[in-house]
GUMARTI-347397 format. One line per 8 residues: number of its first residue (from 1); their letters; for each residue x negated, y negated, z of N, C-alpha, C. Coordinates in Angstrom, 2 decimals. Each point is the difference from the previous one (the first is absolute). Layout:
N
NUM = a = X/Y/Z/X/Y/Z/X/Y/Z | ...
END
This chain:
208
1 = xxxxxxxx = -187.88/-81.48/92.85/-0.54/1.11/0.41/-1.01/0.94/-0.85 | -0.54/0.61/0.59/-1.41/0.51/-0.77/0.86/1.67/-0.81 | -0.61/0.15/-1.19/0.98/1.04/-0.52/-1.06/1.41/0.32 | 1.10/0.98/-0.09/-0.75/1.20/0.73/0.55/1.20/-1.42 | -1.15/0.39/-0.44/-0.20/0.86/-0.84/1.05/1.08/0.05 | -0.75/0.68/0.92/0.61/0.99/0.40/1.29/0.37/0.90 | 0.82/-1.00/0.59/1.25/-0.22/0.12/0.84/0.13/-1.07 | -0.72/-1.22/-1.13/1.45/0.16/-0.96/-0.60/1.41/-1.32
9 = xxxxxxxx = -0.95/0.70/0.15/0.09/1.19/-0.48/1.05/0.87/0.75 | -0.09/0.51/1.85/1.00/0.21/0.02/1.65/-0.62/-0.04 | 0.08/-0.84/0.11/1.24/-1.06/-0.30/0.66/0.65/-1.50 | -0.81/0.29/-0.69/0.78/0.37/-1.19/0.65/1.33/-0.23 | -0.16/0.91/0.96/0.56/0.87/0.40/1.67/-0.19/0.30 | -0.16/-1.00/0.34/1.38/-0.39/0.65/0.62/-1.07/-1.07 | -0.74/-1.09/-0.55/0.55/-0.49/-0.93/0.33/0.16/-1.43 | -1.10/0.63/-0.29/0.45/0.72/-1.43/1.34/1.06/0.33
17 = xxxxxxxx = 0.39/0.80/0.38/1.36/0.83/0.18/1.31/-0.84/0.35 | -0.64/-1.10/0.85/1.63/-0.82/-0.01/0.36/-0.63/-0.97 | -1.22/-0.67/-0.91/0.53/-0.38/-1.12/0.37/0.59/-0.75 | -0.48/1.67/-0.46/0.56/0.52/-0.66/1.24/0.55/-0.46 | 0.64/-0.14/1.46/1.29/0.87/0.59/0.81/-1.45/0.19 | -0.44/-1.22/-0.33/0.97/-0.84/-0.01/0.06/-0.36/-1.50 | -0.72/0.06/-1.02/0.13/-0.34/-1.24/0.35/1.51/-0.83 | -1.01/0.72/0.25/1.02/1.64/-0.73/1.15/0.23/0.46
25 = xxxxxxxx = 0.09/0.29/1.59/1.49/0.39/0.31/1.24/-0.66/-0.13 | -0.12/-1.78/0.20/1.00/-1.11/-0.05/-0.60/-0.88/-0.95 | -0.80/-0.40/-0.16/0.12/-1.45/-1.07/0.17/0.36/-0.97 | -0.87/0.83/-0.21/0.04/0.20/-2.12/0.71/0.91/0.20 | 0.96/1.00/0.59/1.34/0.14/-0.81/1.05/-0.57/0.59 | 0.22/-0.97/0.22/1.10/-1.25/0.45/0.22/-0.80/-1.43 | -1.44/-0.32/-0.47/0.18/-0.50/-0.82/-0.43/0.40/-1.73 | 0.60/1.53/0.33/0.13/0.49/-1.39/1.47/0.13/-0.07
33 = xxxxxxxx = 0.63/-0.28/-0.95/1.18/0.04/-0.25/0.46/2.12/-0.54 | 0.95/-0.22/0.97/0.44/1.25/-0.32/-0.99/1.19/0.77 | -1.09/0.09/0.87/-0.32/0.84/0.52/0.63/0.81/0.81 | -0.12/0.74/0.32/0.49/0.81/1.31/-1.01/0.41/0.54 | 0.21/-0.20/1.22/-1.14/0.45/1.14/-0.14/1.25/0.27 | 1.68/0.26/-0.19/0.56/1.56/0.91/-0.81/1.26/-1.15 | 0.36/-0.60/-1.25/-0.38/1.10/-0.99/-1.35/-0.23/-0.62 | -0.38/-0.74/-0.51/-1.33/-0.53/-0.50/-1.30/0.18/0.78
41 = xxxxxxxx = -1.14/0.44/-0.35/-1.03/0.20/0.50/-1.24/-1.04/-0.39 | -0.48/-0.69/0.77/-0.76/-1.28/0.23/-0.86/0.02/-1.29 | -0.72/0.65/-0.58/-0.37/0.59/-1.17/0.70/-0.51/-1.69 | 1.19/-0.39/0.25/0.95/-0.46/-0.74/-0.22/-1.95/0.36 | -0.25/-0.06/0.90/-0.33/-1.73/-0.03/-1.14/-0.34/-0.81 | -1.22/0.70/0.18/-0.91/-0.06/-1.23/0.39/0.65/-1.25 | 0.86/0.50/-0.79/0.06/0.19/-1.03/-0.09/-1.03/-0.83 | -0.56/0.46/-1.70/-0.02/-0.74/-0.82/1.31/-0.96/-0.71
49 = xxxxxxxx = 1.26/0.63/0.72/1.51/-0.72/-0.33/0.53/-1.05/1.68 | -1.00/-0.11/0.37/0.73/-0.46/1.49/-0.64/-1.66/-0.11 | 0.64/-0.62/0.28/0.08/-1.54/-0.22/-1.15/-0.60/1.20 | -0.06/1.12/1.16/-0.95/-0.67/1.08/-1.27/0.91/-0.18 | -0.66/0.79/-1.61/-0.72/0.81/0.23/-1.50/-0.46/0.61 | -0.37/-1.28/-0.82/-1.23/-0.79/0.59/0.04/-0.41/1.40 | 0.85/-0.63/0.72/-0.22/0.24/1.36/0.27/0.91/0.60 | 0.16/1.26/-0.31/0.16/1.42/0.38/-0.90/0.28/-0.21
57 = xxxxxxxx = -0.73/0.38/-0.55/-1.39/0.35/-0.73/-1.08/-0.71/1.17 | -0.02/-0.93/-0.35/-1.26/-1.23/0.00/0.06/-0.29/1.72 | 1.22/-0.36/0.75/-0.10/-0.61/1.20/0.68/1.12/1.33 | 0.57/0.97/-0.72/0.51/1.46/0.57/-0.86/1.21/-0.05 | -0.41/0.75/-0.71/-0.79/1.54/0.15/-1.30/-0.95/-0.42 | -0.67/-0.60/-0.93/-1.43/0.00/-0.20/-0.60/-1.08/1.24 | 0.92/-1.01/0.25/-0.89/-1.19/1.55/0.61/1.14/0.94 | 0.97/1.06/0.86/-0.15/0.59/0.67/-1.04/1.13/0.01
65 = xxxxxxxx = -0.89/0.32/-0.46/-0.87/0.64/-0.74/-1.35/-0.55/0.46 | -0.03/-0.95/-0.25/-0.84/-0.97/0.31/-0.22/0.01/1.44 | 1.00/-0.21/0.31/0.13/-0.30/2.17/-0.24/1.08/0.51 | 0.25/1.64/-0.70/-0.49/1.19/0.85/-1.15/0.07/-0.44 | -0.74/-0.33/-1.06/-1.33/0.26/0.30/-0.87/-0.87/0.68 | 0.45/-1.24/0.24/-0.64/-0.75/0.74/0.01/0.49/1.63 | 1.06/0.24/-0.25/0.27/0.73/1.76/-0.73/1.42/0.00 | -0.18/0.61/-1.09/-0.89/0.89/0.27/-1.50/0.09/0.09
73 = xxxxxxxx = -0.28/-1.44/-0.29/-0.81/-0.90/0.40/-0.81/0.61/1.38 | 1.27/-1.63/0.70/0.19/0.26/1.26/-0.10/0.86/0.99 | 0.77/1.48/-0.07/-0.55/0.93/0.42/-1.37/0.26/0.03 | -0.39/0.08/-1.24/-1.32/0.52/0.08/-1.38/-0.76/0.97 | 0.64/-1.80/-0.16/-0.80/-0.23/0.39/-0.09/-0.43/1.78 | 1.21/0.55/0.34/0.22/0.02/1.72/-0.81/0.62/0.74 | -0.60/-0.53/1.08/-0.04/0.40/0.78/0.11/0.96/0.80 | 1.22/0.19/-0.02/1.14/1.27/0.81/-0.01/1.20/-0.68
81 = xxxxxxxx = -0.53/0.10/-1.21/0.39/0.74/-1.06/-1.38/1.29/0.14 | 0.33/1.25/0.50/-1.37/0.78/-0.25/-0.29/0.56/-1.60 | -0.82/0.77/-0.04/-0.16/0.99/-1.80/1.51/0.35/-0.49 | 0.35/1.06/1.10/1.18/-0.14/-0.64/1.10/-0.64/-0.36 | 0.07/-1.22/0.09/1.34/-0.70/0.09/-0.73/-1.34/-1.11 | -1.84/0.22/-0.23/-0.51/-0.70/-0.98/0.39/0.75/-1.48 | -0.16/1.26/0.17/0.37/1.01/-1.02/1.61/-0.28/-0.48 | 1.03/-0.11/0.97/1.01/-0.25/0.09/0.22/-1.49/-1.09
89 = xxxxxxxx = -0.57/-0.71/0.11/-0.20/-1.31/-1.04/0.26/0.12/-1.02 | -1.17/1.22/-0.55/0.07/0.25/-1.43/1.42/0.36/-1.05 | 0.30/0.47/1.20/1.64/0.91/-0.60/0.94/-1.31/-0.27 | -0.09/-0.74/1.01/0.85/-1.33/-0.05/-0.08/-1.13/-0.84 | -1.50/0.23/-0.22/-0.44/-1.44/-1.21/0.38/1.09/-1.54 | 0.18/1.31/-0.04/0.38/0.48/-1.21/1.11/-0.11/-0.14 | 1.00/-0.06/0.83/1.44/-0.48/-0.15/-0.18/-0.94/-0.31 | -0.64/-1.10/0.23/-0.27/-1.00/-0.09/-0.18/-0.60/-1.20
97 = xxxxxxxx = -0.46/0.31/-0.97/-0.12/0.38/-1.26/0.78/0.60/-0.83 | 0.40/1.11/0.70/1.62/0.45/-1.20/1.17/-0.82/0.44 | -0.01/-0.70/0.66/1.43/-0.87/0.63/-0.33/-1.50/-0.96 | -1.22/0.27/-0.13/-0.64/-1.18/-1.17/0.32/-0.15/-1.42 | -0.35/1.59/-0.10/0.46/0.12/-1.80/1.27/0.51/-0.10 | 0.91/-0.03/0.94/1.13/0.50/-0.20/1.37/-1.64/-0.70 | -1.13/-1.04/0.27/1.00/-1.11/-0.16/-1.25/-0.27/-2.07 | -0.73/0.96/-0.08/-0.80/-0.29/-1.22/0.37/1.02/-1.23
105 = xxxxxxxx = 0.82/0.63/0.27/0.10/1.67/-0.83/1.71/-0.03/0.31 | 0.27/-0.86/-0.99/1.62/0.60/-0.19/0.40/0.17/-1.44 | 1.43/0.23/-0.13/0.07/0.29/-1.39/1.71/-0.61/-0.59 | 0.08/0.26/-0.96/1.49/-0.13/-0.68/0.32/1.15/-0.19 | -0.54/1.37/0.07/0.61/1.17/0.28/-0.31/0.95/0.77 | 0.93/0.72/0.17/-0.29/1.15/1.30/-1.16/0.76/-0.60 | -0.34/0.38/-1.19/-0.87/1.15/-0.54/-1.25/-0.89/-1.11 | -0.11/-1.30/0.66/-1.46/0.17/-0.31/-1.15/0.13/0.59
113 = xxxxxxxx = -1.22/-0.31/-0.66/-1.36/0.20/0.72/-0.15/-1.06/1.21 | 1.13/-1.15/0.21/-0.29/-0.71/0.71/0.77/0.08/1.23 | 1.02/0.80/-0.14/0.84/0.02/0.74/0.21/1.35/1.01 | -1.19/0.83/-0.82/-1.04/1.18/0.47/-0.60/0.05/1.61 | -0.76/-1.64/-0.77/-1.09/-0.37/0.90/0.56/-0.85/1.62 | 1.06/-0.33/-1.35/0.83/-0.53/1.66/0.42/0.68/1.18 | 0.24/1.53/-0.91/0.70/0.60/1.15/-0.63/0.57/1.12 | -1.96/0.42/-0.78/-0.96/0.44/0.57/-0.12/-0.88/1.03
121 = xxxxxxxx = -0.16/-1.14/-0.05/-0.58/-1.08/0.84/1.09/-0.01/0.71 | 1.29/0.18/-0.07/0.73/-0.65/1.03/0.46/1.30/1.07 | -0.16/1.20/-0.58/0.22/0.76/0.92/-1.29/0.56/0.81 | -0.74/0.25/-0.66/-1.38/0.73/0.58/-0.40/-0.94/1.22 | 0.12/-1.24/-0.02/-0.35/-1.28/1.30/0.16/0.77/1.24 | 1.15/0.60/-0.12/1.05/0.76/1.59/-1.00/0.85/0.51 | -0.45/1.03/-0.73/-0.58/1.39/0.66/-1.14/-0.84/0.44 | -0.88/-0.70/-0.94/-1.18/-1.08/0.50/-0.12/-0.21/1.13
129 = xxxxxxxx = 1.28/-1.32/0.12/0.25/-0.52/1.18/-0.26/0.94/1.44 | 1.19/1.31/-0.32/0.49/0.23/0.85/-1.69/0.80/0.78 | -0.79/0.36/-1.14/-1.35/0.60/0.79/-0.69/-1.17/0.69 | 0.18/-1.30/-0.14/-0.94/-1.01/0.39/0.89/-0.20/1.15 | 1.43/0.15/0.43/0.68/-0.28/0.70/-0.46/1.18/1.22 | 0.18/1.28/-0.42/-0.42/1.49/1.00/-1.82/-0.39/0.83 | -0.63/-0.15/-1.05/-1.35/-0.67/0.15/0.18/-0.95/1.74 | 0.52/-1.17/-0.61/-0.28/-0.62/0.81/0.50/0.07/1.20
137 = xxxxxxxx = 1.67/0.85/0.16/0.38/0.44/0.77/-0.90/0.74/1.44 | -0.55/0.94/-1.03/-1.21/0.77/0.97/-1.22/-0.30/0.63 | -0.33/-1.56/-0.99/-1.36/-0.73/0.24/-0.12/-0.52/1.61 | 2.13/-1.20/-0.32/-0.19/-0.16/1.54/0.49/0.85/1.55 | 0.21/1.23/-0.46/0.37/0.57/1.28/-0.79/0.29/1.33 | -0.74/-0.80/0.05/-0.92/0.12/1.09/-0.23/-1.76/0.33 | 0.43/-1.15/-1.03/-0.26/-1.41/0.49/1.05/-0.21/0.91 | -0.33/-0.56/1.27/0.77/-0.54/0.93/0.67/-1.03/-0.49
145 = xxxxxxxx = 0.06/-0.65/-0.86/0.62/-1.47/-0.88/0.52/0.58/-0.58 | 0.21/1.28/-1.12/0.24/-0.11/-1.40/1.00/1.79/0.57 | -0.70/0.53/0.91/0.83/1.48/0.08/1.39/0.08/-0.09 | 0.97/-1.34/0.51/1.21/0.49/-0.30/0.13/-0.01/-1.46 | -0.63/-0.19/-1.02/0.29/0.10/-1.31/0.66/1.05/-0.68 | -0.61/1.28/0.62/-0.43/0.91/-0.68/1.38/0.88/0.03 | 0.43/0.43/1.64/1.36/-0.17/-0.01/1.65/-0.35/-1.23 | -0.35/-1.48/0.09/0.67/-0.80/-0.96/-0.20/0.29/-1.40
153 = xxxxxxxx = -1.43/0.37/-0.86/-0.08/0.36/-0.87/0.21/0.81/-0.53 | -0.12/1.23/0.98/0.06/1.84/-0.56/1.58/-0.15/0.10 | 1.24/-0.41/1.33/1.87/0.26/-0.12/0.08/-0.96/-1.88 | -0.65/-1.04/0.02/0.52/-0.87/-0.92/-0.06/0.83/-1.42 | -1.23/0.33/-0.13/-0.62/1.09/-1.22/1.05/0.88/-0.01 | 0.42/0.87/0.68/0.86/1.17/-0.08/1.09/-1.11/-0.83 | 0.88/-0.71/1.14/1.15/-0.52/-0.59/-0.32/-0.24/-1.89 | -0.88/-0.17/-0.24/-0.58/-0.86/-1.83/0.03/1.42/-0.56
161 = xxxxxxxx = -0.59/1.10/0.48/0.01/1.05/-0.38/1.36/0.68/-0.39 | 0.86/-0.38/0.90/1.62/0.23/-0.37/0.43/-0.83/-1.31 | 0.32/-1.08/0.70/0.45/-0.91/-1.25/-0.68/0.07/-1.33 | -1.04/-0.26/-0.42/-1.10/0.42/-1.13/0.75/1.36/-0.75 | -0.24/1.24/0.67/1.01/0.88/-0.43/1.48/0.08/-0.18 | 0.41/-0.54/1.12/1.31/-0.65/-0.65/0.26/-0.59/-1.55 | -0.95/-1.09/-0.07/0.21/-0.77/-1.05/-0.91/0.61/-1.80 | -0.61/0.47/0.36/-0.92/0.87/-0.50/0.33/1.59/-0.98
169 = xxxxxxxx = 0.70/0.48/0.79/-0.18/1.82/-0.06/1.96/-0.15/-0.09 | 0.94/-1.00/-0.17/1.22/-0.14/-0.05/0.23/-0.37/-1.53 | 0.70/0.45/-0.41/1.12/-0.39/-1.26/-0.18/-1.24/-0.57 | -0.24/-0.26/-1.17/0.06/-2.11/-0.30/1.56/-0.18/0.37 | 1.02/0.61/0.27/1.42/-0.57/0.24/-0.02/-0.26/1.92 | -1.26/0.38/0.62/0.45/-0.34/1.70/0.52/-0.97/-0.35 | 1.00/-0.55/1.38/0.85/-0.92/-0.40/-1.06/-1.29/1.14 | 0.09/-1.41/-0.47/-0.43/-0.74/0.80/-1.88/0.40/-0.23
177 = xxxxxxxx = -0.58/0.18/-0.95/-1.30/0.59/-0.58/-0.96/-1.88/0.38 | 0.96/-0.63/-0.07/-1.07/-1.39/-0.52/0.06/0.02/2.16 | 0.60/0.13/0.46/-0.33/0.26/1.64/-0.71/0.87/0.55 | 0.25/1.30/-0.33/-0.96/0.66/0.69/-1.45/-0.15/-0.94 | -0.29/-0.94/-1.06/-1.27/-0.30/-0.31/-0.41/-0.53/0.70 | 0.30/-1.36/0.14/-0.40/-0.82/0.88/-0.57/0.77/1.56 | 0.87/0.49/0.02/0.00/0.68/1.91/-1.45/0.86/-0.29 | 0.13/0.64/-0.81/-1.63/1.03/0.04/-0.98/-0.74/-0.42
185 = xxxxxxxx = -0.20/-1.22/-0.52/-0.79/-0.33/-0.56/-0.60/-1.36/1.15 | 1.46/-0.24/0.76/-0.28/-1.14/0.84/-0.98/0.16/1.66 | 0.11/1.57/-0.52/0.21/0.56/2.05/-1.55/0.23/-0.05 | -1.02/0.19/-1.16/-1.54/0.23/0.45/-0.75/-1.40/-0.26 | 1.16/-0.71/-0.52/-0.88/-1.60/0.08/0.46/-0.65/1.46 | 0.82/0.54/0.69/1.03/-0.94/1.48/-1.51/0.77/0.70 | -0.33/1.25/-0.34/-1.35/0.25/0.98/-1.06/-0.32/0.06 | -0.33/-0.82/-1.84/-1.56/-1.14/-0.10/0.36/-0.73/0.81
193 = xxxxxxxx = 1.44/-0.51/0.26/0.06/-1.92/0.76/-0.01/0.82/1.67 | 0.04/1.42/0.29/0.50/-0.08/1.18/-2.10/0.43/0.64 | -0.57/0.30/-0.91/-1.72/0.26/0.07/-0.17/-1.11/0.00 | 0.18/-0.83/-0.81/-0.55/-1.58/-0.66/0.04/-0.99/1.64 | 1.09/0.28/0.04/0.62/-0.90/1.88/-0.95/0.69/1.02 | -0.27/1.30/0.01/-1.08/0.62/1.13/-1.12/-0.76/-0.47 | -0.81/0.34/-0.69/-0.88/-0.36/-0.36/-0.28/-1.90/0.18 | 0.97/-0.50/-0.78/0.22/-1.29/0.93/0.37/-0.82/0.86
201 = xxxxxxxx = 0.07/0.95/0.62/-0.24/-0.79/1.28/-1.25/0.88/0.73 | -0.60/0.69/0.13/-1.52/0.50/0.31/-0.77/-1.14/-0.33 | 0.48/-0.40/-1.32/-1.31/-1.62/-1.23/0.52/-0.96/1.43 | 1.21/-0.23/0.60/0.73/-1.19/0.64/-0.89/-0.17/1.42 | -0.04/1.63/0.27/-0.27/0.33/1.48/-0.73/0.81/0.05 | -1.40/-0.27/-0.86/-0.95/1.53/0.61/-0.09/-0.02/1.12 | 0.06/-0.63/1.02/-0.11/0.47/1.77/1.11/0.83/0.42 | 1.00/0.05/-0.25/1.43/0.36/0.20/-0.15/2.04/0.39
END
């Protein structure tokens, strides 16, 4: 079978999140003795004192960042995407860079420079991704094959904002904080999966 670069780049949009969810949400948490998924954040998996820090930072965060960047290139190259959609791909690409850097910036202390950088790249990727998602949603509103994505992206985006508010703007003592974080972080990447599947179908069946 001939390798199709465009299909591969688009497929990165659902392969990357799938690997991220499996490793960060489940696998690495399960092999970290004493780790409490309900009340500990995913950043703690990559902390200096974590027994799975290398696995988490390399094969969790940074690898996922590479997949996001590849997917962004796929969006930019897609014949289904107009100028606004191509602009959105830049925001996806920046999100990928920031996710990659999450795996680079980790620290032994909550008050170190590395910890500050970690918080910046971890937190700022989501408003940047949100801009990319909104731009993409409006870019396909008149696309016969992809216009169904617009209401899906916008609806799930609203839910994401509510969940993000609960996680980021409530006291640290929030019960089941780890679960809230995973849902708030996971939903925008679920949207990415949906977009990638839609685009991939267009690549597989360009005449449909």
